[in-house]
C-alpha positions as CSV (number, residue, x, y, z in Angstrom):
1,M,-8.1,13.3,11.4
2,N,-6.8,9.9,10.5
3,I,-3.0,10.1,9.3
4,C,-0.3,8.0,9.4
5,F,3.7,7.8,8.6
6,L,5.1,4.7,8.3
7,M,8.6,3.4,7.2
8,G,9.3,-0.6,6.2
9,K,10.6,-3.1,4.0
10,I,7.7,-5.0,1.5
11,I,8.1,-8.4,2.2
12,S,5.6,-9.8,-0.7
13,D,5.1,-9.1,-4.1
14,V,2.8,-6.6,-5.0
15,E,-1.1,-7.5,-6.5
16,F,-2.9,-5.6,-8.5
17,K,-6.6,-6.3,-9.6
18,F,-8.8,-4.7,-11.5
19,I,-12.1,-3.8,-9.9
20,I,-16.0,-4.1,-11.9
21,N,-18.9,-1.7,-11.2
22,D,-17.4,0.8,-9.3
23,K,-17.6,3.8,-10.0
24,K,-14.7,5.5,-7.1
25,Y,-12.3,2.8,-7.7
26,N,-10.9,1.0,-10.8
27,S,-7.6,-0.9,-9.7
28,I,-5.9,-2.2,-6.4
29,S,-3.2,-3.6,-5.7
30,I,-2.2,-4.8,-2.5
31,F,1.0,-5.4,-0.4
32,K,2.7,-6.6,3.3
33,L,5.2,-3.6,4.8
34,K,6.9,-4.9,7.4
35,I,7.8,-2.0,10.3
36,D,9.3,-4.3,12.8
37,E,10.0,-7.6,14.5
38,N,6.7,-8.2,14.9
39,C,4.5,-5.8,13.1
40,I,3.3,-6.3,9.5
41,L,0.7,-4.3,7.6
42,T,-1.3,-5.4,4.5
43,I,-1.1,-1.7,2.0
44,K,-3.8,-1.0,0.1
45,S,-3.8,1.8,-2.6
46,Y,-6.3,3.1,-5.5
47,N,-6.3,3.7,-9.3
48,E,-3.4,6.2,-10.4
49,M,-1.3,4.4,-7.1
50,A,-2.1,1.4,-7.7
51,D,-0.8,1.5,-11.0
52,Y,2.5,3.4,-9.9
53,C,2.8,0.7,-6.8
54,Y,2.5,-2.3,-9.1
55,K,4.8,-1.0,-12.0
56,N,7.4,0.2,-9.4
57,L,7.8,-1.5,-6.5
58,I,9.5,-5.2,-5.7
59,K,9.7,-7.6,-2.9
60,S,12.5,-5.9,-0.4
61,N,12.2,-1.9,-1.3
62,Y,12.1,-0.2,1.5
63,I,9.5,2.6,1.5
64,A,8.0,5.7,3.1
65,I,4.2,6.2,3.3
66,Y,1.6,8.2,4.3
67,G,-1.7,6.8,4.3
68,K,-4.9,6.5,6.6
69,I,-5.5,3.6,8.5
70,N,-9.2,1.5,8.1
71,S,-11.1,0.1,10.6
72,K,-9.8,-3.1,9.3
73,M,-6.7,-2.4,10.3
74,E,-5.1,-1.7,6.8
75,V,-3.3,1.1,5.6
76,I,-4.8,2.9,2.7
77,L,-1.9,4.3,0.8
78,R,-1.8,8.2,0.0
79,D,1.6,8.8,-0.8
80,L,5.0,6.7,-1.1
81,T,8.5,7.3,-1.1
82,L,11.3,4.8,-1.8
83,I,14.0,4.9,0.5
């Protein structure tokens, strides 16, 4: 089972893109999350969660996230909470 819970600070602008010719995903948002002095992760979210992230998250927000880690060591976001 691949589940992670993380808390950190958003250190980049939330990037939003539309995905063409994919039946599973329509849109994606990507941003960087700093969880420790030396640890910065790439966070990706898709579809409705991508829309939510783009509309509501800004650089320097503190968030808690629930997701899973893919083979590229990126976190795929399932849910989040603003702190």
